[in-house]
Structures are given as C-alpha cells and as structure tokens.
C-alpha positions in Angstrom: 70.3 98.5 80.8 71.9 100.7 82.9 69.4 102.5 84.6 67.3 99.4 85.9 70.2 99.6 88.3 69.7 101.1 91.8 73.0 102.0 93.7 74.1 102.8 96.7 77.6 104.0 97.5 79.2 107.6 97.6 81.8 109.7 94.8 85.0 110.9 96.5 87.0 113.8 95.2 90.4 114.6 95.5 92.7 117.4 95.4 96.4 116.2 95.9 98.8 119.4 95.9 103.0 119.4 96.8 103.0 121.7 99.8 107.3 121.6 100.0 109.6 119.4 100.1 108.9 117.1 102.6 106.5 116.5 105.7 107.5 115.5 109.3 104.2 113.1 110.0 104.9 113.1 113.3 105.1 116.9 114.0 102.1 117.1 111.6 100.6 115.0 114.0 101.1 117.2 116.9 100.0 120.1 115.0 96.8 118.7 114.3 95.9 116.9 117.9 93.1 115.5 118.0 91.9 115.6 113.8 94.7 113.2 113.2 93.5 109.7 113.0 97.0 107.5 112.7 98.9 106.3 109.8 96.8 104.8 106.7 97.7 101.3 105.7 96.3 98.7 103.8 94.8 95.9 105.7 94.2 93.5 103.6 96.1 89.9 104.0 97.9 90.2 100.9 98.7 93.9 101.5 101.7 92.5 102.9 103.5 92.5 99.4 103.0 96.5 99.4 106.2 97.7 101.1 105.5 101.4 102.9 108.5 103.1 103.9 106.6 105.6 106.0 102.9 105.4 106.1 100.9 108.5 105.6 99.1 110.3 107.6 95.2 110.3 107.8 93.0 113.4 109.2 89.5 113.9 109.8 87.9 117.5 109.6 84.4 116.5 109.6 81.9 117.7 107.8 81.7 120.8 105.2 78.9 122.1 103.2 79.4 122.3 99.7 76.7 123.6 96.4 76.9 120.4 94.4 73.7 120.5 92.8 71.3 121.1 96.4 73.9 122.3 98.8 75.3 118.9 100.4 77.1 118.2 103.5 80.7 116.1 102.6 83.0 114.1 104.8 86.6 115.9 104.3 89.7 114.1 105.4 93.4 114.7 104.5 96.3 112.0 103.7 99.2 113.7 104.1 102.7 111.9 102.7 106.1 112.4 104.0 107.4 113.7 100.5 105.9 116.8 100.8 102.2 115.7 99.1 98.8 116.5 101.1 96.1 114.8 99.6 92.5 116.2 100.0 89.4 114.4 99.9 85.7 115.3 99.7 83.2 112.9 99.6 79.9 113.3 98.7 77.1 110.2 99.8 74.8 109.3 97.0 71.2 109.7 97.1 69.8 106.5 98.3 69.0 104.4 95.0 70.1 106.6 92.6 70.2 105.1 88.8 73.0 103.8 87.5 73.4 106.7 85.1 72.3 109.4 87.5 75.0 108.6 89.9 77.8 108.8 87.0 76.0 112.5 86.6 76.4 112.7 90.5 79.9 112.1 90.4 80.7 114.7 87.4 78.8 116.9 88.8 81.1 117.0 92.3 84.2 117.0 90.5 83.3 119.7 88.2 81.8 122.2 90.5 83.7 125.4 91.0 82.3 125.5 94.6 84.2 122.1 95.7 87.1 123.9 94.2 87.0 126.8 95.8 86.9 125.0 99.4 90.0 123.1 98.3 91.8 126.1 97.6 90.5 127.4 101.1 91.5 124.3 103.4 94.6 123.8 101.4 95.6 127.3 102.8 94.3 126.4 106.2 96.2 122.9 106.5 99.8 125.0 105.7 99.7 127.1 108.3 98.5 124.8 110.6 101.9 122.9 109.3 104.4 125.5 109.1 106.7 123.8 111.8 106.0 119.8 109.6 107.3 120.8 106.2 110.7 121.0 105.1 111.2 124.0 102.3 107.4 124.8 102.4 106.7 126.2 98.9 103.2 125.4 97.3 104.0 124.2 93.7 101.6 125.2 91.0 100.8 122.1 89.8 98.3 119.6 91.6 96.8 116.6 90.4 92.9 115.8 90.5 91.0 112.6 90.6 87.5 111.0 91.5 86.5 107.7 92.7 83.1 106.0 92.4 82.3 103.8 94.8 79.9 101.4 95.1 78.8 99.5 98.3 75.3 98.2 96.8 74.1 97.4 93.6 70.4 95.9 92.9 67.6 95.8 90.6 65.1 98.5 90.1 61.7 95.6 89.8 64.0 93.7 92.7 65.2 91.1 90.8 68.1 89.0 92.0 71.1 90.4 89.7 74.6 88.4 89.3 77.7 89.2 90.5 79.4 93.2 89.6 82.5 91.3 87.8 79.7 90.0 85.5 76.9 92.3 85.9 79.1 95.7 84.6 80.1 95.8 81.0 82.2 98.2 79.4 79.0 100.2 78.7 78.0 100.7 82.2 81.4 101.6 83.4 81.4 103.5 80.3 78.4 105.7 81.4 80.0 106.6 84.6 83.2 107.2 84.1 83.6 109.1 81.1 80.0 110.1 80.6 79.3 108.2 77.3 75.1 107.1 77.2 76.1 105.5 73.3 77.6 102.4 73.0 81.7 102.5 72.3 83.2 100.6 69.8 85.7 98.0 71.0 88.4 99.7 70.4 87.4 102.4 72.5 86.7 100.3 75.2 90.6 98.8 74.9 92.3 102.4 74.9 89.7 104.3 77.3 88.8 101.6 79.8 91.5 99.0 80.0 92.4 98.3 83.1 89.5 95.9 84.7 90.3 93.9 88.0 88.1 91.3 90.4 89.6 89.7 93.1 86.2 88.2 94.4 82.9 87.6 92.2 81.1 90.9 94.2 84.0 93.2 93.2 85.6 95.1 91.1 88.2 97.9 90.0 88.2 99.6 86.6 90.8 102.8 86.5 91.0 105.5 83.7 93.2 108.6 83.8 91.3 110.5 86.1 88.6 108.9 87.5 88.0 104.9 88.9 85.0 103.0 89.7 85.4 100.6 92.8 83.0 98.1 93.9 83.3 97.1 97.5 80.1 95.4 99.1 82.9 95.4 102.3 82.0 98.8 103.6 85.3 98.9 105.9 87.7 98.1 102.5 89.6 101.1 101.1 92.2 99.5 100.6 91.8 100.1 96.5 91.3 103.7 97.1 94.5 104.0 99.2 96.8 102.1 96.2 95.5 105.0 94.2 95.6 107.7 96.0 99.5 106.6 96.7 99.8 106.4 92.8 98.7 109.8 92.4 100.7 111.4 95.0 103.6 109.8 93.2 102.6 110.9 90.1 102.6 114.4 91.3 105.8 114.6 92.5 107.0 113.1 89.1 105.1 116.1 86.8 106.5 118.7 89.8 110.2 117.6 89.6 109.5 117.8 85.7 108.2 121.2 85.2 111.1 122.3 87.7 113.5 120.8 85.3 111.4 122.4 82.6 112.0 126.0 83.9 115.5 124.9 85.1 117.4 124.1 82.2 117.2 127.8 80.5 117.8 129.7 83.3 121.1 127.5 83.8 122.1 128.1 79.7 121.6 131.7 80.7 124.0 131.6 83.9 126.5 129.6 81.7 126.8 132.6 79.4 126.7 135.0 82.2 129.5 133.4 83.5 131.7 132.9 80.2 131.5 136.4 79.6 132.7 137.7 83.2 136.5 138.6 83.4 137.8 137.2 86.8 142.2 137.4 87.4 142.0 134.1 87.6 139.4 132.9 84.9 139.5 129.4 86.2 136.9 130.2 89.4 134.3 131.8 87.2 132.2 128.9 87.4 132.3 127.7 90.3 129.2 129.3 91.7 127.5 127.1 88.7 129.6 124.0 89.4 128.1 124.1 93.3 124.5 125.1 92.0 124.3 122.6 89.4 125.4 119.3 92.1 123.3 120.3 94.3 120.7 120.5 92.3 121.2 117.2 91.1 121.7 115.1 94.2 118.5 117.0 95.2 116.3 116.1 92.6 117.8 112.4 92.3 117.5 111.8 96.3 114.0 112.8 95.9 112.8 110.9 93.0 114.5 107.9 94.0 112.9 108.4 97.8 109.3 108.9 96.0 109.9 105.8 94.2 111.0 104.1 97.2 107.6 105.0 99.4 106.1 101.9 98.2 107.6 99.0 96.7 105.7 95.8 95.0 107.2 92.4 96.1 104.5 90.3 94.7 102.4 90.1 91.6 99.0 90.1 94.0 95.2 92.4 93.8 96.3 95.7 95.1 99.9 95.2 94.0 98.5 94.7 90.4 95.8 98.0 91.0 98.5 99.9 91.8 100.8 99.0 89.2 97.7 99.6 86.4 97.1 102.8 87.8 101.1 104.1 87.3 100.9 102.5 84.0 97.4 104.6 82.7 99.5 107.8 84.3 102.4 107.3 81.9 104.3 107.2 84.6 107.8 105.5 82.9 107.5 108.2 80.2 107.3 111.2 82.8 110.2 109.2 84.9 112.4 108.9 81.8 111.9 112.7 80.9 112.9 113.3 84.4 116.2 111.2 83.5 117.2 112.6 80.6 116.7 116.0 81.9 118.8 115.3 85.0 121.4 113.6 82.7 121.9 116.9 80.3 122.4 118.9 83.9 125.1 116.2 84.2 126.6 116.6 80.9 126.1 120.6 81.4 128.7 120.2 85.0 130.7 117.9 82.9 131.3 120.6 80.3 132.0 123.3 82.7 134.3 121.1 85.1 136.2 120.5 81.9 136.8 123.9 80.9 137.5 124.8 84.1 139.9 122.1 84.3 141.8 123.5 81.1 141.5 127.2 82.8 143.6 125.9 85.6 145.8 124.1 83.5 146.8 127.2 81.6 146.9 129.5 84.1 149.8 127.0 85.4 151.3 126.4 82.3 151.6 130.6 81.7 153.0 130.9 85.8 155.7 128.1 84.2 156.7 130.0 81.5 156.7 133.3 83.4 159.0 131.6 85.9 161.7 130.2 83.4 161.6 134.1 81.8 162.3 135.1 85.5 165.0 132.6 86.2 166.6 133.7 82.3 166.5 137.3 83.2 168.3 136.3 86.8 171.0 134.8 85.2 171.6 137.3 82.4 171.5 140.1 85.0 174.1 137.9 87.3 
C-alpha cells in the first residue's frame, strides 16, 4: 500500500522565464560573482551521447524562507541558458520519513503556493537587474514554464521490512498518487494516457514524466543528470512557446501594415513596400536563427538512458507540433514577402514601361518639330 512506504526526498519547483534574445554566460558569471557554480553538465558516462553546444551556467543564491504549510527553508538556485532563458528553482526537503501519499501532497502544496510564486516574481526581477550587461535585447516574455520534480533518495517500509527495487515496487498507481494526486485506481487507458513514460537504468532507480511534473527515484545523492535533461527540455519548449506567441501577434499586425502600405500614394509606387519587406526579411531570419539555435543547443547522438528521457520529455510537451506550428507561420511570412516583392517588381516594371512610352512620345514630338 502507498501509505506503507516512507520517503526520504525533496520537491523542487521550477519557474522558467525568457528574459531576452540571448545571455552571454561569461559576462553573467562575472556579474554574479561568487554565486556562480560553473557550467552545468550531465556527469554519467552515457551523457557523452548528449552534445551541449554551450552548457548553461549554474548559480546558487542560498536559502529562502517560503511559506509552504509551516514556513520552510528552500534552497534557491538558477540555471542560465545562452538562448535567453533563466530557470529558477526552489528545492524543499520533505519531512523525514514522510508517507508516500503525504509526499505527493507536500510537493503539490509547494508547487501551488502563492508565496512560492511571489518569491519567483521578486527574484527574477532582481536577477534581471544583475544581468543587465549580459542580456542581449532584454525583455521579459509574458509566458513562463513551470514544473515540479519529486525526488526520492530513499524508500523504506513503515514496518522496517525489506522492499523490492524501486522499478518493481512503484506501480502506476503509486506514481499517479504523487504526480497526479489520484487516490483511486486508474484504468489502463488512463494510465497509458496520463503516465506514458517510465524509465529505469538500474533496478533501484526510476524516472516517470508527465506534462507538468516528474518523479525521479535516484539513490545516488549527487546524481542529478535526469533533472538536468528535464530542465533543458523545458527551457527549449519555453522558447518555442515564446516565438510561437510572437508570430501569433505579428501576423495580424503584418496584414495591417500591408493594407496601410497599399493605401499610401508615392510618386514611384514600387517603394511603398520597402520598409515592410525589410522588416519582414529581418524578422524571418531572426526567428529562424533563434529556433535553430535552441534546437542545436542539445543534440542526441545515441539512444541511451538520458537521451531517451530527454526525447520523451520533448514528446510529452508535444514539441514537434509546436515546431510545425512555428514553421507554418514562418511559411506565411515568407509567402507574404514573396507576394509583396512580386507586387513591387510589377510596379517597377510598370514605371519602366511608362518611362519608355514617355520617351517615345518625346522623341516623336521632337521629330515633328524638326
């Protein structure tokens, strides 16, 4: 039974913010000084299958007092990604020997705490001020990403009996109790839909991923590689959401600009779209470059444990569908550019034809005069 299990672990609440076009990590490290902890990388041997172009910067800010149930002390850290994302974390140590069901309630309370949200909002403002010289084109996006990791360092039986390995012990109902807050048995169809991804490398570890949280059972206290790849996937997903939102806002504005340009009268009508074409070309190139940079920030070169967790996280976030949406909207911008450029070419051709006709008429007039 779930409540016969006792847990030693923690719940880490993440909030990810897009703070600008890019972050110069070396300048960020210099600005944050002694709080920096170097570049974060997975440490497992199989992590060589993950190629990280520019590893993120780890920053530790010490403890924060946060009201979660009884006021608790939480470790406050951050991970800065060069493509403009700041990931803030508050890690809450669970009470020693907490029951399995209560552990799920503990993490859910932390994730939903209004005080936790206030801490993140305050701290992202402070961090942005500290990183003023390191952020290129600073701007806080209206979207953010949030998720929670339930970390289990050790499991024990309430009666002291020996337990089977975590990969065998923890059923989908155990997982649903923590990650989904479900107290009743789920149907097979619901389990397949809500808890689709389970991974184990050893018998005593387990990773389960859902849309907004994850369960990580890892007896090695220093091993946080699974959390790292999940955080990286969330950061990349946030960037896709941000640029998708920007494209949604820009398409209606583009149509308005095109309509206004068509109504504008110019002596040489071919130049009426010049500003729109220039801005459109720059924007398409900018977004394409950024999305490609985010996509290439972490590359999977082999199908190993961490790589499968990373790929499953992106699948869970429906990253492919979001990417297709961005490509479709970029295609609309490219089509609009081609259309406007074609209209401009036609206008230039008409002007040239008119000039030729005028020259012929002038030449005939001069010949008659002579």
